[in-house]
C-alpha positions in Angstrom: -80.7 -97.2 -69.8 -81.8 -93.6 -69.9 -81.3 -93.6 -73.6 -83.5 -96.5 -74.1 -86.1 -94.8 -72.1 -85.9 -91.4 -74.0 -86.2 -93.6 -77.5 -89.4 -95.0 -76.2 -90.7 -91.8 -75.0 -89.8 -90.2 -78.5 -91.6 -93.1 -80.1 -95.0 -92.5 -78.2 -97.7 -90.6 -79.5 -98.8 -87.3 -78.5 -101.4 -88.4 -76.1 -99.2 -90.9 -74.3 -96.5 -88.1 -74.0 -99.2 -85.6 -72.6 -100.4 -88.1 -70.1 -97.0 -88.8 -68.9 -96.1 -85.3 -68.5 -99.1 -84.4 -66.6 -98.8 -87.3 -64.3 -95.2 -86.3 -63.6 -96.3 -82.8 -62.7 -99.3 -83.9 -60.6 -97.0 -86.3 -58.8 -94.6 -83.7 -57.7 -97.2 -81.2 -56.6 -100.5 -82.7 -55.4 -100.3 -86.6 -55.2 -97.3 -87.3 -53.4 -94.9 -84.2 -53.5 -95.1 -81.0 -51.5 -98.8 -81.2 -50.7 -98.5 -84.7 -48.8 -95.2 -83.1 -46.9 -96.9 -80.2 -46.0 -100.2 -81.8 -44.8 -98.5 -84.3 -42.6 -96.4 -81.3 -41.1 -99.4 -79.3 -40.5 -101.2 -82.2 -38.9 -98.2 -82.6 -36.4 -98.2 -79.2 -35.7 -101.8 -79.5 -34.4 -100.4 -81.7 -31.8 -101.7 -85.1 -33.3 -99.4 -88.2 -33.3 -97.5 -89.8 -36.1 -100.1 -92.7 -35.9 -102.7 -90.3 -36.9 -100.8 -88.7 -39.7 -100.7 -92.5 -41.0 -104.2 -92.8 -40.6 -104.9 -89.8 -42.6 -102.4 -91.1 -45.4 -104.0 -94.4 -45.6 -107.5 -93.1 -45.6 -106.4 -90.6 -48.7 -104.9 -93.7 -50.6 -107.9 -95.8 -49.9 -110.3 -93.2 -51.3 -107.9 -92.6 -54.2 -108.0 -96.2 -55.0 -111.9 -96.6 -54.8 -112.2 -93.3 -56.8 -110.1 -94.9 -59.7 -112.0 -97.8 -59.7 -115.2 -96.0 -60.2 -113.6 -93.5 -62.7 -112.5 -96.8 -64.6 -116.1 -98.0 -64.5 -117.5 -94.7 -65.5 -114.9 -94.1 -68.4 -115.7 -97.6 -69.9 -119.5 -97.0 -69.7 -119.6 -93.2 -70.8 -116.3 -92.8 -72.7 -112.7 -92.0 -71.2 -112.7 -88.2 -72.6 -116.1 -87.2 -71.0 -115.4 -88.6 -67.8 -111.9 -86.9 -67.8 -113.4 -83.4 -68.5 -116.1 -83.9 -65.9 -113.5 -85.1 -63.1 -111.2 -82.1 -64.1 -114.0 -79.5 -63.8 -114.9 -81.0 -60.4 -111.5 -80.8 -59.2 -111.2 -77.3 -60.3 
């Protein structure tokens, strides 16, 4: 199973491998990794309940979903590369 996955990964072009690599790194750091765990612990430490932690997490996921829809529309209208550069510059 892993050998087939690695063969598929090797056959992919450079851009696909870069996107996958960046997605893995971002997944471990910002989107769902250490950031989410620390934020949840911080909110609990501020004496909010677990329900509030769930509301914050749900709101963040909804914002991400709607932002992704908007980014897809903008990318198809103005070009993917241009929108990714604008998004990256806004994020940093």
